[in-house]
N, C-alpha and C positions, 0 to 999 in steps of 0.2 A: 602476451600482453593484450592483444586484441580481444581475447575472450574475457579478460578481466574488465575491460572498459564496457563491453557488452553487458556483463552481469551488473555492473554499477548502474548503467542506464536503465536496465530492466528493474532493478531493485528500487530505484527512485520512482519510476512510473507506477509500480505496484504499490509503493507506499503512498503516493498521491491518491490513487484510486481508493485505497483503504481509508484515507483521511476524508475523502469526499463521501464515501459510504457512511462513515461514522457521523459526519455532520448531517446527512440526510436522515439518519435514524434519530437524531436529536431534534429534528424539525428546524434546523438552522439554515439548511441549503436545499435547493431543489424544488420542483413543483409539488404542490399539495396533492396532486392526482397520482403521484408515484406510489407504488406499493412499498417502497422503502421509507417514505416520509412518515415520521413519528412512529416508527416501528422499533421497539427496543432490541429486537433480534439483530437489526443491522448496526446498532451501536457495538455490540459484541463482535459481529462479523468484521466490521471496520477495523477494530483493534487487532483482531487476529490477522487480517490482511496486512496491516501496518507491520506487525511483527515478522511476517513472512518476507515483506519487502526489506526490512532491516537485515534479516538473515542472508538474503540474496546479495544485498549491498556489501555485507561483511565478507561473503565468499568472493566477491569481485575484488575487494581490497587484498584479500589473502592471495589470490591468483597473481595480482600485480606485484605484491611484495615478494612472492616466491620466485618470480622471474626477475 
């Protein structure tokens, strides 16, 4: 059960970082001096990181449900 909660927390954190990266790539959030700011690559990277966060989150729920 403890492992499942840990995975859920990690999944949420990873998803939040992905969302922040996505917003920086779209020039919505962050300092203009950042290499991520207004960079279309980071829009894609952010979405991919969000997907990884969702997968980790789902794994955490599966571990909890299994136990």
